[in-house]
C-alpha positions, 0 to 999 in steps of 0.5 A: 500500500505504497502511495506515489508522492508528488512534489505537490503532496510532499509538504503534506506527507512531511507534516504527517511524518512529523505528527507520527514521530511526535506521537511516537516520542510521546508514547516512548516517554510514557513507557519510560515513566512506567518502566522499572528496570529490574536489577540483575539478580544473582543466580543461586545454586541448587543448595541455596534453592533447597534452603529457600524451598525447605526441600531435599535436593532430590525433591528440587531435582524432581520439581525441575524435571517436571517443570514445576519450579522456575530454573535455568540450565545454561550448562550442566548445572541448575541455577535459580533466581531467589525472587522466582522461587519465592514467587512460586512458593507464594503462588501455592498459598492457600487462604485460610479463614478463621471460623467461630466455634459455632460455625465449625460445629455447624460444619461438622453437624451438616455431614451427619445424616444417620439415625442413632443406633437402635441400642442407644438409649438415654439413661 
């Protein structure tokens, strides 16, 4: 979709280009304001990853083989980033709500739907 430029259309085309460049400069400035470069985080070895995850080395190896945890393998050695391991641990967090004693009793009683045994009597 290339259009032919004539000498008469050249000033209009140049104005359009200037507008587009100015829009791009504005967009780039806005992106720079929102861009927060991450600092280069040092890589850690599997021993340090085991300490962070509180898991045995064999478990960490198994998790990497199943691609469950984030890892890097530039050569033969596995490497990790602490922030990624912490984020992975946080993603497995379960929310727990505190219940009153009455709510827990109601929850337990909802599952009971049987008749008492025939030999049960009140004395």
